[in-house]
ZALUMVO-937733 format. One record per residue (C-alpha): residue in one letter; y, x, z. Coordinates in steps of 0.25 Angstrom, whole numbers, padded with zeros to 4 digits, always signed. Example, Ala and Ser with C-alpha at 12.3 -4.5 7.8 and 13.67 -1.06 7.14 Angstrom:
residues 2
A-0018+0049+0031/S-0004+0055+0029/
end
This chain:
residues 439
X+0115-0009-0024/X+0123+0003-0030/X+0118+0017-0032/X+0126+0022-0020/X+0119+0013-0011/X+0108+0019-0002/X+0094+0014-0006/X+0081+0017+0000/X+0066+0016-0002/X+0056+0011+0008/X+0042+0015+0010/X+0033+0008+0019/X+0020+0013+0024/X+0009+0005+0030/X-0001+0015+0037/X-0013+0013+0046/X-0005+0012+0060/X+0008+0007+0055/X+0019+0006+0045/X+0032+0014+0042/X+0043+0012+0032/X+0052+0023+0027/X+0065+0021+0019/X+0070+0033+0010/X+0083+0035+0002/X+0083+0040-0012/X+0083+0054-0007/X+0069+0051+0000/X+0076+0053+0014/X+0070+0043+0025/X+0081+0033+0029/X+0073+0024+0038/X+0059+0023+0044/X+0051+0012+0051/X+0038+0012+0058/X+0029+0001+0064/X+0015+0003+0070/X+0004-0007+0068/X-0002-0015+0079/X-0016-0009+0082/X-0021-0023+0085/X-0015-0031+0073/X-0025-0040+0067/X-0017-0046+0055/X-0015-0033+0048/X-0007-0039+0036/X+0002-0047+0045/X+0005-0034+0053/X+0008-0026+0040/X+0018-0037+0036/X+0025-0037+0049/X+0025-0022+0049/X+0031-0022+0035/X+0042-0032+0039/X+0045-0024+0052/X+0046-0010+0044/X+0056-0016+0035/X+0064-0022+0046/X+0064-0008+0053/X+0071-0001+0041/X+0086-0001+0044/X+0094-0012+0037/X+0103-0003+0029/X+0090+0004+0023/X+0083-0009+0020/X+0096-0014+0013/X+0095-0003+0003/X+0080-0002+0001/X+0077-0001-0014/X+0062+0000-0014/X+0050-0001-0005/X+0035+0004-0006/X+0024+0003+0004/X+0011+0010+0007/X-0001+0005+0014/X-0015+0011+0018/X-0024+0013+0007/X-0035+0002+0004/X-0029-0007+0015/X-0030-0021+0008/X-0029-0036+0010/X-0031-0048+0002/X-0020-0058-0001/X-0019-0072-0007/X-0009-0077-0018/X+0003-0077-0008/X+0000-0063-0002/X-0006-0068+0011/X-0017-0059+0017/X-0030-0066+0017/X-0039-0055+0022/X-0036-0046+0033/X-0032-0032+0027/X-0042-0021+0026/X-0037-0008+0030/X-0038+0005+0023/X-0050+0010+0031/X-0058-0004+0031/X-0072-0001+0025/X-0076-0015+0021/X-0080-0009+0008/X-0093-0004+0014/X-0098-0018+0014/X-0096-0019-0001/X-0099-0005-0006/X-0111-0009-0014/X-0102-0020-0021/X-0091-0010-0024/X-0101+0000-0030/X-0104-0011-0040/X-0090-0012-0044/X-0082+0001-0043/X-0086+0015-0049/X-0094+0024-0041/X-0085+0033-0032/X-0073+0025-0035/X-0063+0025-0023/X-0065+0010-0022/X-0079+0013-0017/X-0074+0017-0004/X-0077+0006+0007/X-0062+0006+0011/X-0056+0005-0003/X-0047-0007-0007/X-0057-0012-0017/X-0069-0011-0007/X-0061-0020+0003/X-0058-0030-0008/X-0073-0031-0012/X-0076-0033+0003/X-0066-0045+0003/X-0074-0050-0009/X-0087-0049+0000/X-0092-0038-0010/X-0091-0048-0022/X-0080-0043-0032/X-0082-0056-0039/X-0077-0065-0028/X-0064-0061-0022/X-0059-0069-0010/X-0054-0082-0016/X-0041-0082-0008/X-0038-0068-0011/X-0028-0065-0022/X-0024-0050-0020/X-0030-0038-0014/X-0018-0030-0009/X-0017-0016-0002/X-0008-0015+0011/X+0004-0009+0003/X+0002-0020-0008/X+0003-0032+0002/X+0015-0026+0010/X+0022-0024-0003/X+0020-0038-0007/X+0026-0043+0006/X+0039-0036+0001/X+0039-0039-0014/X+0030-0052-0015/X+0021-0048-0027/X+0007-0049-0024/X-0004-0041-0030/X+0003-0027-0032/X-0003-0014-0028/X-0001+0001-0031/X-0011+0011-0037/X-0012+0019-0024/X-0017+0007-0016/X-0025+0002-0028/X-0033+0014-0030/X-0044+0010-0019/X-0044-0004-0026/X-0049+0002-0038/X-0037+0004-0046/X-0038+0015-0057/X-0026+0023-0054/X-0028+0032-0067/X-0028+0020-0076/X-0019+0012-0068/X-0027-0001-0069/X-0039-0007-0061/X-0052-0003-0067/X-0061-0013-0075/X-0072-0012-0065/X-0062-0018-0055/X-0054-0028-0064/X-0067-0035-0069/X-0070-0040-0055/X-0065-0053-0049/X-0059-0047-0037/X-0049-0039-0047/X-0040-0052-0046/X-0036-0047-0032/X-0032-0033-0036/X-0017-0030-0036/X-0008-0025-0048/X-0006-0010-0046/X+0007-0003-0048/X+0011+0011-0047/X+0015+0015-0032/X+0030+0014-0030/X+0032+0005-0043/X+0041-0006-0040/X+0034-0020-0038/X+0046-0030-0034/X+0058-0031-0026/X+0056-0036-0011/X+0055-0051-0009/X+0068-0058-0007/X+0064-0062+0007/X+0060-0048+0010/X+0074-0043+0005/X+0081-0053+0013/X+0073-0051+0026/X+0074-0036+0027/X+0088-0035+0019/X+0082-0027+0008/X+0088-0026-0006/X+0082-0037-0015/X+0080-0026-0026/X+0071-0018-0016/X+0058-0015-0023/X+0045-0015-0017/X+0036-0004-0024/X+0021-0002-0026/X+0016+0005-0014/X+0005+0016-0011/X-0005+0020+0000/X-0001+0026+0013/X-0008+0040+0010/X-0001+0041-0004/X+0013+0037+0002/X+0011+0048+0012/X+0008+0058+0001/X+0021+0053-0006/X+0028+0056+0006/X+0023+0070+0007/X+0032+0076-0003/X+0020+0080-0012/X+0024+0078-0027/X+0018+0088-0036/X+0003+0090-0040/X-0003+0099-0031/X+0004+0094-0019/X-0004+0088-0008/X-0004+0081+0005/X-0013+0084+0017/X-0013+0072+0027/X-0019+0077+0040/X-0023+0065+0048/X-0037+0062+0055/X-0042+0067+0041/X-0037+0077+0031/X-0032+0070+0018/X-0027+0078+0006/X-0019+0072-0006/X-0016+0081-0018/X-0006+0077-0029/X-0013+0080-0042/X-0011+0079-0057/X-0026+0075-0058/X-0034+0064-0052/X-0046+0068-0044/X-0057+0058-0039/X-0069+0063-0031/X-0075+0052-0023/X-0085+0061-0017/X-0074+0068-0009/X-0066+0055-0007/X-0055+0060-0017/X-0047+0051-0026/X-0033+0051-0032/X-0022+0042-0031/X-0012+0041-0043/X+0002+0046-0040/X+0010+0043-0053/X+0004+0053-0063/X-0003+0061-0053/X-0014+0060-0043/X-0015+0061-0028/X-0029+0066-0025/X-0034+0065-0011/X-0046+0068-0002/X-0048+0068+0013/X-0056+0076+0023/X-0061+0072+0036/X-0055+0084+0043/X-0042+0082+0050/X-0035+0077+0063/X-0047+0070+0068/X-0054+0083+0069/X-0043+0089+0077/X-0042+0077+0086/X-0056+0080+0091/X-0052+0093+0097/X-0037+0092+0100/X-0026+0083+0104/X-0013+0082+0096/X-0006+0090+0107/X-0017+0101+0107/X-0015+0102+0092/X+0000+0104+0093/X-0002+0114+0104/X-0013+0122+0098/X-0007+0122+0084/X+0004+0131+0090/X-0007+0142+0092/X-0013+0141+0078/X-0013+0154+0070/X-0014+0150+0055/X-0014+0164+0050/X-0026+0168+0058/X-0037+0159+0053/X-0049+0155+0063/X-0060+0156+0052/X-0067+0145+0060/X-0071+0137+0047/X-0071+0123+0053/X-0073+0110+0045/X-0066+0101+0054/X-0072+0086+0053/X-0071+0075+0064/X-0086+0072+0061/X-0096+0076+0050/X-0093+0072+0036/X-0083+0076+0025/X-0079+0071+0011/X-0067+0080+0007/X-0067+0091+0003/X-0081+0092+0006/X-0090+0079+0004/X-0100+0080+0015/X-0102+0067+0024/X-0110+0076+0033/X-0101+0088+0034/X-0101+0092+0049/X-0088+0097+0055/X-0087+0112+0057/X-0080+0115+0070/X-0086+0127+0076/X-0085+0138+0081/X-0075+0133+0090/X-0066+0144+0096/X-0061+0143+0111/X-0047+0143+0107/X-0042+0129+0104/X-0031+0134+0094/X-0041+0142+0086/X-0050+0130+0085/X-0039+0121+0081/X-0035+0131+0070/X-0049+0132+0065/X-0049+0117+0064/X-0036+0117+0056/X-0041+0128+0047/X-0053+0120+0044/X-0045+0108+0040/X-0036+0117+0032/X-0048+0122+0024/X-0053+0108+0022/X-0039+0104+0017/X-0039+0116+0007/X-0053+0112+0002/X-0049+0098+0000/X-0037+0102-0009/X-0046+0112-0016/X-0056+0100-0018/X-0046+0091-0024/X-0041+0102-0033/X-0055+0106-0038/X-0057+0091-0042/X-0045+0092-0051/X-0033+0089-0042/X-0020+0098-0044/X-0020+0111-0037/X-0014+0111-0023/X+0000+0116-0022/X+0006+0110-0009/X+0001+0102+0003/X+0009+0093+0011/X+0004+0088+0025/X+0005+0075+0032/X-0001+0070+0045/X-0005+0079+0057/X-0003+0094+0056/X+0008+0093+0045/X+0017+0100+0054/X+0007+0109+0061/X+0012+0123+0055/X-0001+0131+0059/X-0010+0120+0052/X-0001+0120+0040/X-0002+0135+0039/X-0017+0135+0040/X-0018+0124+0029/X-0008+0132+0020/X-0017+0144+0021/X-0029+0136+0017/X-0022+0128+0006/X-0014+0139+0000/X-0003+0130-0003/X+0010+0126+0004/X+0008+0116+0015/X+0019+0107+0021/X+0021+0094+0029/X+0023+0082+0020/X+0038+0079+0017/X+0036+0065+0023/X+0023+0060+0030/X+0026+0045+0031/X+0019+0037+0020/X+0031+0027+0020/X+0040+0038+0015/X+0030+0040+0003/X+0031+0025+0000/X+0046+0026+0001/X+0045+0037-0010/X+0037+0027-0018/X+0048+0017-0017/X+0060+0026-0020/X+0059+0027-0035/X+0061+0012-0035/X+0075+0012-0029/X+0085+0005-0037/X+0094+0014-0046/X+0109+0014-0048/X+0106+0003-0059/X+0099-0006-0049/X+0086-0004-0055/X+0074-0001-0047/X+0065+0010-0054/X+0050+0013-0052/X+0045+0027-0050/X+0043+0028-0065/X+0058+0026-0067/X+0056+0012-0074/X+0066+0001-0071/X+0060-0010-0062/X+0067-0023-0065/
end
């Protein structure tokens, strides 16, 4: 392959409702996309994921596939499965929100430090302990590897079992500061199932010859260590400098701030992912689109938004919650929603709700900064409301920093960016994100 040949990186995103693939060129321009929705009634999840992966690859146009130089995948955080020595799935995968860890909470408390991220009932390690029936001394006899969704799908492409990345491995107990598993974890017999952890985006191996032949991929196409869907979405946003942040407005409000310093505050559900030599500090409020959906349809929101007056605050002082309880930026499981008084004008009521959410967002970033994160300088927006100009103006007034839509909103684009540094150079050598040759 010559330096003049077009060459592309492919990012693949496995989300909650479907999967998407995006191929980009060396200028980060999108050259091809593919999207497949999951069947709602599918019982064999791993089989569905595998079939979806093959279908996505087949849907990328042949001229693009023939020039793919690197591939990276993301999956939902803490979605895990158990494999045997051949990579066959021996337990039905447990999804990101499966809370089997509740049944082994007391056993986990005896293993991991207090307030550690793995203490969550949905963490990867909690699910592994549940598969061990609460006994870390007795992992399932036939199990050889605990893998995350992205790990296993990448294995199908490169054929090397037991490889993960430090984004997915955070909720498995991996110490992302020391870049090693902690002693309290490695001393347990179940540690034999833990994957080897690489830096996200680092090259693992070329695609298997059979995969290259089936999909007409270059035999030198590298499969790279992946990431989680939320971090891939952050990478796609365009946020690159400390102080830049992404607010994801979905059913809840999720804040992620790129910081020079790590922040951990379990009482607020705050923890940090490692991004090279920086940290991605995150927190989530229960406010968000779920509250708006209690009062307005999507068409009503679109219509009423045309009547909002961001330069004339309502001063209604709402704290919009779908039900009592908040963790961030206020930690109060009994905190009641504050949605009164309600004005007769629907547009004024909507503006009051949006102002309340903007206040919570501003308080959230202030909380992260007060705990040690880098000062807020710029906010990108993903999800619903990203292109609502009135809401953006309301938020910018509260945040006192520029607010703009994310450059790209698809997590698959972020995964493609992870793969991009591994494209072969003119000398035919693939280079990792640190510039080192990978032979």
